[in-house]
C-alpha positions in Angstrom: 14.1 -9.4 -15.7 16.5 -6.5 -16.3 19.3 -6.0 -13.9 18.7 -2.7 -12.2 22.4 -1.8 -12.4 22.3 -1.9 -16.3 18.9 -0.2 -16.9 18.8 2.5 -19.5 17.3 5.9 -18.9 14.2 4.9 -20.8 13.7 1.8 -18.7 14.2 3.8 -15.5 11.6 6.3 -16.7 9.1 3.5 -17.4 9.6 1.9 -14.0 9.1 5.3 -12.3 6.0 6.1 -14.3 4.5 2.8 -13.4 5.3 3.2 -9.7 3.9 6.7 -9.6 0.7 5.9 -11.4 0.2 2.9 -9.2 0.6 5.1 -6.1 -2.2 7.4 -7.4 -0.2 10.5 -8.3 -2.2 12.6 -10.7 -1.2 12.6 -14.4 0.1 16.2 -14.4 2.4 15.5 -11.5 3.6 12.3 -13.1 4.5 14.2 -16.3 6.2 16.9 -14.4 8.2 14.4 -12.3 9.1 12.4 -15.5 10.3 15.6 -17.2 12.4 16.5 -14.2 13.9 13.0 -14.0 14.5 12.9 -17.7 16.4 16.2 -17.5 18.6 14.9 -14.6 19.3 11.7 -16.6 20.3 13.7 -19.7 22.5 16.0 -17.6 24.2 12.9 -16.1 24.7 11.3 -19.5 26.3 14.6 -20.8 28.6 14.6 -17.8 29.6 11.0 -18.5 27.7 9.5 -15.6 25.4 6.5 -15.7 21.7 6.6 -15.0 22.3 4.6 -11.8 24.4 7.6 -10.5 21.2 9.6 -10.5 18.7 7.0 -9.2 20.9 4.6 -7.2 20.9 0.8 -7.3 17.2 0.4 -6.5 15.0 2.2 -9.0 11.7 1.1 -7.3 12.9 2.5 -4.0 14.0 5.7 -5.7 10.5 6.1 -7.3 8.8 5.3 -4.0 10.8 7.8 -2.0 10.1 10.5 -4.6 6.4 9.7 -4.5 6.4 9.9 -0.7 8.1 13.3 -1.0 5.5 14.5 -3.4 2.5 13.4 -1.3 2.2 15.1 2.1 2.3 12.9 5.2 -1.2 14.0 6.3 -2.7 13.0 3.0 -0.9 9.6 3.0 -2.1 9.0 6.6 -5.7 9.8 5.7 -5.6 7.5 2.7 -4.0 4.7 4.8 -6.6 5.1 7.6 -9.4 5.0 5.1 -8.0 1.9 3.5 -7.6 0.2 6.9 -11.3 0.8 7.5 -12.1 -0.5 4.0 -10.2 -3.8 4.7 -11.9 -4.2 8.1 -15.3 -3.6 6.5 -14.6 -6.2 3.7 -13.5 -8.7 6.3 -16.6 -8.1 8.4 -18.8 -8.5 5.4 -17.1 -11.7 4.2 -17.2 -13.2 7.7 -20.9 -12.5 8.0 -21.6 -13.9 4.6 -19.5 -17.1 5.1 -21.0 -17.8 8.5 -24.5 -16.8 7.3 -25.1 -14.4 10.2 -26.0 -10.8 10.7 -23.5 -10.1 13.4 -19.8 -10.8 14.3 -18.7 -11.5 17.9 -15.4 -9.8 18.5 -13.0 -11.4 21.0 -9.8 -10.2 22.6 -7.6 -12.1 20.2 -9.5 -10.6 17.2 -8.8 -7.1 18.5 -5.1 -7.9 19.2 -4.6 -9.5 15.7 -6.3 -6.7 13.7 -4.7 -3.9 15.8 -1.2 -5.3 15.3 -1.8 -6.1 11.7 -3.1 -2.6 11.0 -0.3 -0.9 13.0 2.5 -2.9 11.3 1.0 -2.4 7.8 0.3 1.3 8.3 3.7 2.0 9.8 5.5 0.1 7.0 3.5 1.8 4.2 4.0 5.3 5.7 7.7 4.7 6.4 9.0 2.5 3.6 6.4 2.5 0.9 4.9 -0.7 -0.4 6.8 -4.0 -0.3 4.2 -5.6 -2.4 1.1 -7.4 -1.2 2.8 -10.7 -0.4 5.7 -9.4 1.6 3.6 -6.8 3.5 1.1 -9.4 4.3 3.8 -11.8 5.6 5.4 -9.2 7.8 2.0 -8.1 9.2 0.7 -11.7 9.7 3.8 -12.7 11.6 3.3 -9.8 14.0 -0.4 -10.3 14.2 -0.2 -14.0 15.0 2.3 -13.3 17.8 -0.2 -10.8 19.2 -3.0 -13.4 19.0 -1.0 -16.0 20.9 0.0 -13.4 23.6 -3.6 -12.2 24.0 -5.0 -15.7 24.3 -2.4 -16.5 26.9 -3.0 -13.2 28.8 -6.6 -12.4 28.2 -8.5 -15.6 27.4 -11.0 -15.8 24.6 -14.1 -14.0 26.0 -16.3 -12.0 23.8 -15.8 -8.2 24.0 -18.7 -6.9 21.8 -20.8 -7.8 18.8 -20.6 -6.0 15.5 -23.8 -5.9 13.4 -23.8 -6.5 9.6 -24.7 -2.9 8.9 -21.2 -1.8 10.3 -19.6 -3.3 7.2 -20.9 -0.7 4.8 -20.1 2.1 7.3 -16.5 0.9 7.4 -16.3 0.4 3.6 -17.5 3.9 2.8 -14.4 6.0 3.7 -12.0 3.8 1.7 -14.2 3.2 -1.3 -13.0 6.2 -3.4 -9.4 5.2 -2.7 -10.0 1.6 -3.6 -11.7 2.6 -6.9 -8.8 5.0 -7.7 -6.3 2.3 -7.0 -8.1 -0.1 -9.3 -8.3 2.4 -12.1 -4.6 3.3 -11.6 -3.6 -0.4 -11.8 -5.8 -0.8 -14.9 -4.4 2.2 -16.7 -0.8 1.3 -15.6 -1.1 -2.2 -17.0 0.5 -2.7 -20.4 -2.1 -2.8 -23.1 -2.8 -6.1 -25.0 -2.9 -5.7 -28.8 
């Protein structure tokens, strides 16, 4: 692993390209951003400054902040909301398949857990960018489990409503284009095997 304080301009450009492609920024914008960053890095080198003087100590955070600046908040919010629906639809489908049933009974603790999990994840993604799947999940699960315990203590475990199996595809639909685009972006950003 390369120390981010000693990265070359070429390595910084590679990290930024990977980050931007993973975030779903279109190819034309990625090329434009790389050209602009490359020019800044060349100007810094000509002035006797290091690449870290341009991007700071955390290259991934630099790339994430630039990506957030390039993508309007409303667009990021729409994408995040669609992906939350997609995840809920996947979980509903998996739950129905594992329990071999055509409906899912939703209780108070379920609503509290998923509402807090979604709120923490969405807020974190919109504010800070991705921490990576593991860390984001750990932060959200910690908050979600606290909400479950509190809701069980305050509200009991009575059933609120029942979701039929057909609700899963309805919830999956809005996030499907984003999920496919993310999968394609990760596949094209992955280094090729010769």
